[in-house]
MOPAC internal coordinates of N, CA, C and O (Angstrom, degrees):
PM7 1SCF
backbone

  N    0.0000 0     0.00 0     0.00 0    0    0    0
  C    1.5271 1     0.00 0     0.00 0    1    0    0
  C    1.5138 1   104.06 1     0.00 0    2    1    0
  O    1.2310 1   122.94 1   -40.82 1    3    2    1
  N    1.2888 1   111.97 1   139.18 1    3    2    1
  C    1.5288 1   112.95 1  -179.48 1    5    3    2
  C    1.5108 1   108.74 1   -85.09 1    6    5    3
  O    1.2310 1   123.20 1    -6.89 1    7    6    5
  N    1.3746 1   111.47 1   173.11 1    7    6    5
  C    1.4601 1   117.25 1  -175.63 1    9    7    6
  C    1.5524 1   111.16 1   -66.56 1   10    9    7
  O    1.2310 1   121.16 1   146.36 1   11   10    9
  N    1.2794 1   115.38 1   -33.64 1   11   10    9
  C    1.4730 1   124.93 1   177.42 1   13   11   10
  C    1.5449 1   111.81 1   -62.71 1   14   13   11
  O    1.2310 1   121.42 1   132.70 1   15   14   13
  N    1.3317 1   114.89 1   -47.30 1   15   14   13
  C    1.4517 1   122.08 1   176.69 1   17   15   14
  C    1.5249 1   108.38 1   -62.20 1   18   17   15
  O    1.2310 1   120.55 1   131.62 1   19   18   17
  N    1.3601 1   116.55 1   -48.38 1   19   18   17
  C    1.4728 1   119.57 1  -174.15 1   21   19   18
  C    1.5864 1   105.51 1   -57.18 1   22   21   19
  O    1.2310 1   121.08 1   128.66 1   23   22   21
  N    1.3815 1   115.54 1   -51.34 1   23   22   21
  C    1.3775 1   119.66 1  -173.33 1   25   23   22
  C    1.6358 1   110.15 1   -62.35 1   26   25   23
  O    1.2310 1   122.19 1   144.42 1   27   26   25
  N    1.3708 1   113.41 1   -35.58 1   27   26   25
  C    1.4483 1   118.20 1  -177.25 1   29   27   26
  C    1.5789 1   108.66 1   -68.30 1   30   29   27
  O    1.2310 1   121.01 1   145.68 1   31   30   29
  N    1.3913 1   115.67 1   -34.32 1   31   30   29
  C    1.3923 1   118.67 1   178.44 1   33   31   30
  C    1.5262 1   114.02 1   -69.27 1   34   33   31
  O    1.2310 1   121.65 1   143.20 1   35   34   33
  N    1.3538 1   114.45 1   -36.80 1   35   34   33
  C    1.6028 1   122.61 1   174.18 1   37   35   34
  C    1.4719 1   103.73 1   -60.02 1   38   37   35
  O    1.2310 1   119.96 1   128.21 1   39   38   37
  N    1.2748 1   117.69 1   -51.79 1   39   38   37
  C    1.5339 1   120.81 1  -179.18 1   41   39   38
  C    1.3911 1   113.89 1   -51.03 1   42   41   39
  O    1.2310 1   119.88 1   138.57 1   43   42   41
  N    1.3685 1   117.83 1   -41.43 1   43   42   41
  C    1.4689 1   123.13 1  -177.58 1   45   43   42
  C    1.4883 1   110.36 1   -67.87 1   46   45   43
  O    1.2310 1   121.32 1   132.41 1   47   46   45
  N    1.3208 1   115.08 1   -47.59 1   47   46   45
  C    1.4477 1   126.30 1  -175.03 1   49   47   46
  C    1.5685 1   108.47 1   -61.62 1   50   49   47
  O    1.2310 1   120.92 1   139.79 1   51   50   49
  N    1.2832 1   115.85 1   -40.21 1   51   50   49
  C    1.4071 1   125.32 1  -168.49 1   53   51   50
  C    1.5436 1   108.99 1   -89.81 1   54   53   51
  O    1.2310 1   119.54 1   173.35 1   55   54   53
  N    1.2607 1   118.49 1    -6.65 1   55   54   53
  C    1.4583 1   117.63 1  -173.36 1   57   55   54
  C    1.5076 1   116.41 1   -91.58 1   58   57   55
  O    1.2310 1   116.96 1   -38.46 1   59   58   57
  N    1.2961 1   123.40 1   141.54 1   59   58   57
  C    1.4999 1   115.85 1   179.77 1   61   59   58
  C    1.3935 1   110.38 1   -95.94 1   62   61   59
  O    1.2310 1   118.02 1  -166.98 1   63   62   61
  N    1.3114 1   121.38 1    13.02 1   63   62   61
  C    1.4911 1   124.41 1   174.43 1   65   63   62
  C    1.5743 1   106.55 1   -89.52 1   66   65   63
  O    1.2310 1   123.03 1   -43.61 1   67   66   65
  N    1.3368 1   111.79 1   136.39 1   67   66   65
  C    1.5716 1   117.66 1  -176.48 1   69   67   66
  C    1.5091 1   104.28 1   -70.06 1   70   69   67
  O    1.2310 1   117.33 1   146.15 1   71   70   69
  N    1.2409 1   122.69 1   -33.85 1   71   70   69
  C    1.5448 1   123.60 1  -175.15 1   73   71   70
  C    1.5489 1   113.67 1   -95.75 1   74   73   71
  O    1.2310 1   119.26 1  -156.84 1   75   74   73
  N    1.3323 1   119.01 1    23.16 1   75   74   73
  C    1.3963 1   119.49 1  -177.84 1   77   75   74
  C    1.4175 1   113.90 1   -68.39 1   78   77   75
  O    1.2310 1   117.36 1   150.28 1   79   78   77
  N    1.2522 1   122.63 1   -29.72 1   79   78   77
  C    1.4589 1   131.25 1   179.35 1   81   79   78
  C    1.5819 1   109.61 1   -72.42 1   82   81   79
  O    1.2310 1   120.83 1   163.87 1   83   82   81
  N    1.2773 1   116.01 1   -16.13 1   83   82   81
  C    1.4319 1   120.87 1   173.41 1   85   83   82
  C    1.4778 1   110.53 1   -73.57 1   86   85   83
  O    1.2310 1   121.15 1   152.48 1   87   86   85
  N    1.3028 1   115.41 1   -27.52 1   87   86   85
  C    1.4768 1   123.43 1  -177.95 1   89   87   86
  C    1.5256 1   110.08 1   -83.27 1   90   89   87
  O    1.2310 1   119.51 1   170.60 1   91   90   89
  N    1.3548 1   118.54 1    -9.40 1   91   90   89
  C    1.3532 1   125.97 1  -169.52 1   93   91   90
  C    1.6847 1   110.49 1   -55.53 1   94   93   91
  O    1.2310 1   119.91 1   131.36 1   95   94   93
  N    1.2514 1   117.78 1   -48.64 1   95   94   93
  C    1.5094 1   121.95 1  -176.31 1   97   95   94
  C    1.6629 1   109.66 1   -60.76 1   98   97   95
  O    1.2310 1   122.06 1   141.81 1   99   98   97
  N    1.4662 1   113.67 1   -38.19 1   99   98   97
  C    1.2853 1   115.44 1   179.46 1  101   99   98
  C    1.5426 1   114.98 1   -74.02 1  102  101   99
  O    1.2310 1   122.97 1   150.64 1  103  102  101
  N    1.3124 1   111.92 1   -29.36 1  103  102  101
  C    1.5222 1   117.72 1   176.40 1  105  103  102
  C    1.4577 1   110.86 1   -66.22 1  106  105  103
  O    1.2310 1   120.56 1   137.29 1  107  106  105
  N    1.3901 1   116.53 1   -42.71 1  107  106  105
  C    1.5277 1   124.65 1   175.16 1  109  107  106
  C    1.4892 1   114.20 1   -61.08 1  110  109  107
  O    1.2310 1   121.77 1   136.39 1  111  110  109
  N    1.4217 1   114.22 1   -43.61 1  111  110  109
  C    1.4387 1   118.15 1  -177.39 1  113  111  110
  C    1.5596 1   105.23 1   -69.37 1  114  113  111
  O    1.2310 1   118.73 1   138.78 1  115  114  113
  N    1.2963 1   120.03 1   -41.22 1  115  114  113
  C    1.4214 1   117.34 1  -179.28 1  117  115  114
  C    1.5606 1   114.75 1   -63.85 1  118  117  115
  O    1.2310 1   122.59 1   141.44 1  119  118  117
  N    1.2705 1   112.64 1   -38.56 1  119  118  117
  C    1.5913 1   117.84 1  -178.39 1  121  119  118
  C    1.5401 1   100.69 1   -65.65 1  122  121  119
  O    1.2310 1   118.15 1   130.07 1  123  122  121
  N    1.2784 1   121.14 1   -49.93 1  123  122  121
  C    1.5924 1   119.71 1  -178.56 1  125  123  122
  C    1.6281 1   107.21 1   -56.96 1  126  125  123
  O    1.2310 1   118.18 1   137.61 1  127  126  125
  N    1.1810 1   121.07 1   -42.39 1  127  126  125
  C    1.4366 1   120.79 1  -175.39 1  129  127  126
  C    1.6030 1   108.45 1   -71.25 1  130  129  127
  O    1.2310 1   121.42 1   141.62 1  131  130  129
  N    1.2882 1   114.89 1   -38.38 1  131  130  129
  C    1.4112 1   112.30 1   173.85 1  133  131  130
  C    1.5588 1   120.71 1   -66.28 1  134  133  131
  O    1.2310 1   122.85 1   150.06 1  135  134  133
  N    1.4005 1   112.15 1   -29.94 1  135  134  133
  C    1.4115 1   119.39 1   167.42 1  137  135  134
  C    1.4251 1   113.88 1   -61.23 1  138  137  135
  O    1.2310 1   118.36 1   134.40 1  139  138  137
  N    1.3946 1   120.74 1   -45.60 1  139  138  137
  C    1.5265 1   123.77 1   177.77 1  141  139  138
  C    1.5261 1   108.28 1   -65.01 1  142  141  139
  O    1.2310 1   120.48 1   144.56 1  143  142  141
  N    1.3028 1   116.68 1   -35.44 1  143  142  141
  C    1.5648 1   117.45 1  -177.11 1  145  143  142
  C    1.4740 1   109.30 1   -67.84 1  146  145  143
  O    1.2310 1   120.50 1   144.89 1  147  146  145
  N    1.2991 1   116.64 1   -35.11 1  147  146  145
  C    1.5796 1   121.56 1  -176.70 1  149  147  146
  C    1.4366 1   117.60 1   -91.79 1  150  149  147
  O    1.2310 1   118.68 1   174.89 1  151  150  149
  N    1.3789 1   120.12 1    -5.11 1  151  150  149
  C    1.3445 1   124.01 1  -171.73 1  153  151  150
  C    1.5388 1   111.29 1   -76.21 1  154  153  151
  O    1.2310 1   120.16 1   -45.39 1  155  154  153
  N    1.3116 1   117.30 1   134.61 1  155  154  153
  C    1.4112 1   124.25 1   177.89 1  157  155  154
  C    1.4553 1   115.65 1   -63.15 1  158  157  155
  O    1.2310 1   119.59 1   -37.99 1  159  158  157
  N    1.3114 1   118.39 1   142.01 1  159  158  157
  C    1.5487 1   122.71 1  -177.14 1  161  159  158
  C    1.5064 1   106.08 1  -112.47 1  162  161  159
  O    1.2310 1   120.53 1   -10.53 1  163  162  161
  N    1.3350 1   116.59 1   169.47 1  163  162  161
  C    1.4756 1   116.82 1   167.62 1  165  163  162
  C    1.5453 1   113.96 1   -62.06 1  166  165  163
  O    1.2310 1   119.91 1   147.62 1  167  166  165
  N    1.2721 1   117.78 1   -32.38 1  167  166  165
  C    1.4843 1   123.19 1   175.64 1  169  167  166
  C    1.5150 1   108.93 1   -64.57 1  170  169  167
  O    1.2310 1   119.34 1   141.25 1  171  170  169
  N    1.3351 1   118.86 1   -38.75 1  171  170  169
  C    1.5112 1   121.81 1   176.27 1  173  171  170
  C    1.5130 1   110.31 1   -60.21 1  174  173  171
  O    1.2310 1   120.77 1   128.72 1  175  174  173
  N    1.3342 1   116.13 1   -51.28 1  175  174  173
  C    1.4046 1   124.82 1   177.14 1  177  175  174
  C    1.4770 1   115.06 1   -53.90 1  178  177  175
  O    1.2310 1   120.23 1   135.17 1  179  178  177
  N    1.3914 1   117.17 1   -44.83 1  179  178  177
  C    1.4364 1   119.00 1   178.32 1  181  179  178
  C    1.5634 1   107.93 1   -67.34 1  182  181  179
  O    1.2310 1   117.39 1   138.69 1  183  182  181
  N    1.3259 1   122.58 1   -41.31 1  183  182  181
  C    1.5187 1   121.10 1   176.85 1  185  183  182
  C    1.4925 1   111.04 1   -61.31 1  186  185  183
  O    1.2310 1   118.58 1   139.86 1  187  186  185
  N    1.3550 1   120.32 1   -40.14 1  187  186  185
  C    1.4677 1   122.35 1   174.04 1  189  187  186
  C    1.4254 1   114.63 1   -54.47 1  190  189  187
  O    1.2310 1   123.92 1   136.62 1  191  190  189
  N    1.5190 1   110.09 1   -43.38 1  191  190  189
  C    1.4374 1   119.22 1  -178.94 1  193  191  190
  C    1.4683 1   111.54 1   -63.07 1  194  193  191
  O    1.2310 1   119.67 1   136.07 1  195  194  193
  N    1.3498 1   118.23 1   -43.93 1  195  194  193
  C    1.3793 1   122.89 1   177.40 1  197  195  194
  C    1.5735 1   115.69 1   -60.97 1  198  197  195
  O    1.2310 1   122.74 1   136.93 1  199  198  197
  N    1.3559 1   112.35 1   -43.07 1  199  198  197
  C    1.5059 1   116.51 1   175.87 1  201  199  198
  C    1.4341 1   112.23 1   -67.82 1  202  201  199
  O    1.2310 1   115.30 1   147.61 1  203  202  201
  N    1.3340 1   126.52 1   -32.39 1  203  202  201
  C    1.3928 1   128.29 1   175.91 1  205  203  202
  C    1.5567 1   110.80 1   -69.22 1  206  205  203
  O    1.2310 1   120.37 1   139.64 1  207  206  205
  N    1.3398 1   116.91 1   -40.36 1  207  206  205
  C    1.3582 1   121.64 1   178.09 1  209  207  206
  C    1.6464 1   110.49 1   -61.27 1  210  209  207
  O    1.2310 1   124.23 1   133.73 1  211  210  209
  N    1.3099 1   109.48 1   -46.27 1  211  210  209
  C    1.4759 1   117.30 1  -179.35 1  213  211  210
  C    1.5647 1   113.94 1   -61.27 1  214  213  211
  O    1.2310 1   123.64 1   138.93 1  215  214  213
  N    1.3570 1   110.62 1   -41.07 1  215  214  213
  C    1.4714 1   114.70 1  -178.51 1  217  215  214
  C    1.5096 1   104.43 1   -69.35 1  218  217  215
  O    1.2310 1   121.04 1   132.02 1  219  218  217
  N    1.3283 1   115.61 1   -47.98 1  219  218  217
  C    1.5370 1   116.35 1  -171.78 1  221  219  218
  C    1.5531 1   112.34 1   -58.70 1  222  221  219
  O    1.2310 1   122.18 1   143.53 1  223  222  221
  N    1.2523 1   113.43 1   -36.47 1  223  222  221
  C    1.5236 1   125.06 1  -172.97 1  225  223  222
  C    1.4901 1   113.04 1   -99.85 1  226  225  223
  O    1.2310 1   118.62 1  -175.10 1  227  226  225
  N    1.3596 1   120.24 1     4.90 1  227  226  225
  C    1.3916 1   129.84 1   179.74 1  229  227  226
  C    1.5299 1   110.99 1    50.65 1  230  229  227
  O    1.2310 1   118.68 1  -130.85 1  231  230  229
  N    1.3571 1   120.12 1    49.15 1  231  230  229
  C    1.3819 1   130.70 1  -175.20 1  233  231  230
  C    1.5722 1   107.86 1   -93.93 1  234  233  231
  O    1.2310 1   118.54 1   -37.04 1  235  234  233
  N    1.2996 1   120.39 1   142.96 1  235  234  233
  C    1.4167 1   125.51 1   171.12 1  237  235  234
  C    1.5138 1   108.38 1  -137.01 1  238  237  235
  O    1.2310 1   121.03 1   -26.63 1  239  238  237
  N    1.3436 1   115.63 1   153.37 1  239  238  237
  C    1.4243 1   116.22 1  -178.82 1  241  239  238
  C    1.4835 1   114.81 1    74.51 1  242  241  239
  O    1.2310 1   122.71 1    23.74 1  243  242  241
  N    1.3644 1   112.41 1  -156.26 1  243  242  241
  C    1.4971 1   118.68 1  -177.38 1  245  243  242
  C    1.6752 1   107.39 1   -76.99 1  246  245  243
  O    1.2310 1   120.70 1   -50.91 1  247  246  245
  N    1.3238 1   116.27 1   129.09 1  247  246  245
  C    1.4095 1   121.76 1   168.15 1  249  247  246
  C    1.4209 1   114.60 1  -150.26 1  250  249  247
  O    1.2310 1   121.13 1   -11.05 1  251  250  249
  N    1.2823 1   115.45 1   168.95 1  251  250  249
  C    1.4200 1   116.81 1  -177.03 1  253  251  250
  C    1.5129 1   111.78 1  -119.05 1  254  253  251
  O    1.2310 1   118.23 1   -29.18 1  255  254  253
  N    1.3523 1   120.99 1   150.82 1  255  254  253
  C    1.4324 1   122.33 1   173.86 1  257  255  254
  C    1.4787 1   105.35 1  -154.96 1  258  257  255
  O    1.2310 1   120.87 1    -6.91 1  259  258  257
  N    1.3286 1   115.93 1   173.09 1  259  258  257
  C    1.5203 1   120.58 1  -172.01 1  261  259  258
  C    1.4657 1   104.03 1   -84.39 1  262  261  259
  O    1.2310 1   122.09 1   -64.56 1  263  262  261
  N    1.2381 1   113.59 1   115.44 1  263  262  261
  C    1.5278 1   122.84 1   173.08 1  265  263  262
  C    1.5337 1   110.69 1   -71.22 1  266  265  263
  O    1.2310 1   118.91 1   -41.14 1  267  266  265
  N    1.2974 1   119.68 1   138.86 1  267  266  265
  C    1.4366 1   124.89 1   169.47 1  269  267  266
  C    1.4700 1   108.53 1   -71.27 1  270  269  267
  O    1.2310 1   122.14 1   -14.47 1  271  270  269
  N    1.4194 1   113.50 1   165.53 1  271  270  269
  C    1.4409 1   117.32 1   174.84 1  273  271  270
  C    1.5495 1   109.87 1   -78.34 1  274  273  271
  O    1.2310 1   121.71 1   -16.36 1  275  274  273
  N    1.3572 1   114.32 1   163.64 1  275  274  273
  C    1.4336 1   115.06 1   175.32 1  277  275  274
  C    1.6192 1   114.47 1   -59.86 1  278  277  275
  O    1.2310 1   123.11 1   146.17 1  279  278  277
  N    1.2870 1   111.65 1   -33.83 1  279  278  277
  C    1.4794 1   115.12 1   173.30 1  281  279  278
  C    1.6159 1   118.23 1   -65.09 1  282  281  279
  O    1.2310 1   121.76 1   145.36 1  283  282  281
  N    1.2425 1   114.24 1   -34.64 1  283  282  281
  C    1.4098 1   121.11 1   168.39 1  285  283  282
  C    1.4483 1   113.81 1   -61.62 1  286  285  283
  O    1.2310 1   121.27 1   128.62 1  287  286  285
  N    1.3662 1   115.18 1   -51.38 1  287  286  285
  C    1.4568 1   117.43 1   176.14 1  289  287  286
  C    1.5203 1   112.35 1   -57.24 1  290  289  287
  O    1.2310 1   121.43 1   138.79 1  291  290  289
  N    1.3277 1   114.88 1   -41.21 1  291  290  289
  C    1.4350 1   118.47 1  -177.45 1  293  291  290
  C    1.5828 1   114.88 1   -63.47 1  294  293  291
  O    1.2310 1   124.23 1   145.46 1  295  294  293
  N    1.3291 1   109.50 1   -34.54 1  295  294  293
  C    1.4836 1   121.90 1   172.80 1  297  295  294
  C    1.4588 1   113.83 1   -62.70 1  298  297  295
  O    1.2310 1   122.25 1   136.49 1  299  298  297
  N    1.3948 1   113.29 1   -43.51 1  299  298  297
  C    1.5134 1   117.58 1   175.77 1  301  299  298
  C    1.4737 1   112.17 1   -64.65 1  302  301  299
  O    1.2310 1   122.16 1   144.39 1  303  302  301
  N    1.3220 1   113.48 1   -35.61 1  303  302  301
  C    1.5579 1   120.67 1  -178.60 1  305  303  302
  C    1.5625 1   108.48 1   -71.92 1  306  305  303
  O    1.2310 1   120.37 1   142.58 1  307  306  305
  N    1.2521 1   116.90 1   -37.42 1  307  306  305
  C    1.4741 1   121.70 1   177.86 1  309  307  306
  C    1.4407 1   112.39 1   -71.19 1  310  309  307
  O    1.2310 1   117.06 1   142.39 1  311  310  309
  N    1.2288 1   123.20 1   -37.61 1  311  310  309
  C    1.4852 1   129.68 1   176.69 1  313  311  310
  C    1.6164 1   108.91 1   -64.29 1  314  313  311
  O    1.2310 1   124.32 1   133.14 1  315  314  313
  N    1.3384 1   109.31 1   -46.86 1  315  314  313
  C    1.4631 1   120.57 1  -177.69 1  317  315  314
  C    1.5059 1   108.78 1   -55.99 1  318  317  315
  O    1.2310 1   121.56 1   129.02 1  319  318  317
  N    1.3175 1   114.62 1   -50.98 1  319  318  317
  C    1.4558 1   123.06 1  -176.08 1  321  319  318
  C    1.5425 1   112.26 1   -65.66 1  322  321  319
  O    1.2310 1   120.56 1   142.55 1  323  322  321
  N    1.3877 1   116.53 1   -37.45 1  323  322  321
  C    1.3398 1   122.61 1   175.98 1  325  323  322
  C    1.4971 1   114.35 1   -64.27 1  326  325  323
  O    1.2310 1   121.26 1   137.72 1  327  326  325
  N    1.3239 1   115.19 1   -42.28 1  327  326  325
  C    1.4920 1   126.20 1   178.87 1  329  327  326
  C    1.5540 1   107.77 1   -63.47 1  330  329  327
  O    1.2310 1   121.85 1   130.47 1  331  330  329
  N    1.3051 1   114.06 1   -49.53 1  331  330  329
  C    1.4993 1   124.26 1  -171.72 1  333  331  330
  C    1.6612 1   102.85 1   -62.00 1  334  333  331
  O    1.2310 1   118.80 1   140.85 1  335  334  333
  N    1.3668 1   119.89 1   -39.15 1  335  334  333
  C    1.4856 1   116.50 1  -177.97 1  337  335  334
  C    1.4274 1   113.09 1   -74.31 1  338  337  335
  O    1.2310 1   116.13 1   168.01 1  339  338  337
  N    1.2985 1   124.96 1   -11.99 1  339  338  337
  C    1.4785 1   124.64 1  -178.82 1  341  339  338
  C    1.5215 1   108.46 1   -77.41 1  342  341  339
  O    1.2310 1   120.10 1   180.00 1  343  342  341

């Protein structure tokens, strides 16, 4: 059972409304959509990398630094998701 389904079941059990379980599919769909909306992307990881570089080197305004490859950002994202699931 997914986290969304588990939470939807808890919602149904804890609700005083008789038709709460009819709302279960909408609850699950909304949960999955919010996960997608909040999910980190490669672009997010690149921005975080830029911010970390700027803070580490006390940079402000426009500056340049060596950007990682898309594959490297993808690997960072993969490792982050793996660690988060533990």
